[in-house]
N, C-alpha and C positions, 0 to 999 in steps of 0.2 A: 268227261276226262278229269282226272285229278292231276293238278300240277304241284310239284314240289322241287325246289332248287333248280329251276331251269331244266327239269326233265318232266316228261309226261309219261303217265302210267295209265293202263286201261283200267277202268272200274271193273270189278268182279261182280256179277250179279249171281246171287245165291238163290236156290242150290246151284252149286257148281262143281265140276270135276276138277280136283286140285292134285297135283303131283309134288311131293317134296322129298328130300334125302335127309338122312341122319347117319352120322358116323359114331361107331362104338368101338371100345376095345372088345375083342372077340371072346365073348363069354357065353355059356349055355343059357338057354332060355330067354334071350332077348327078343327073338322073333315072336315067341309066345306072349311075351309081355306086351309087345306092340299090337299084336292081334287082339288081345283081351282089352286094350284101351279102346280100339276101334269098336269092338263089339259093345263095350259099356256106353259108348256114345251113339249107339245105333248107326254104325256104318258097317253093316254086315257083309256087304260086298266089297269092302276095302281090300286092296290087293297089296301085299307085302312081298317084295323079292330081295335077296340079299346077294351081296359080292364081297368075298374075302380078299383082303389084300395079298400081294404075292408072297409075303412072309407068313401070312396067317394071324398075325398079331391084331389086326383091326378088321372091321367088316362095316360095310355101308349097306343101308336098307332104303329102298325106294318105296315110298307109300303112295298109292293112288286110291282115290275114293271120291264119292259125291258127298260133299259136305253141305248141310242145309243152311249154315250161317257162318259168318266170320267168327262169331263168338265160339261156336262149336269147333271151328278149326284151331283157334287159339287154345282152347281148353285141351285138346287132344296134344298139340305141340308142347304145351306146358308139361303134361303128364309124361310125355316121351323124354323130355329133358330130364326128368327125375329118375329115369332108369339107371341103375348101376352101370358104370362104364361109358356112359354118355360123353361125347366129345364135341359134336357139332351138328347144327341143323341148318338146312338151306333149301 
């Protein structure tokens, strides 16, 4: 277990299935860009789903995949934050 500031977190043993979300301004080709990033990092079975905001101005993407290492996951997240229209990652 890893302890940090009076909280306890589970240690992730890689390879591990990880799910995270990212929020973007709704623009064409964002999902394709995310899928291409996953493919470039050898996450071919990564799943990307999308949900538009009620007004259609924003869109959230849920990314799920089996990541071989924390470094690989961090590299993918960094590239996703560089896509045009990026707002948040959690």
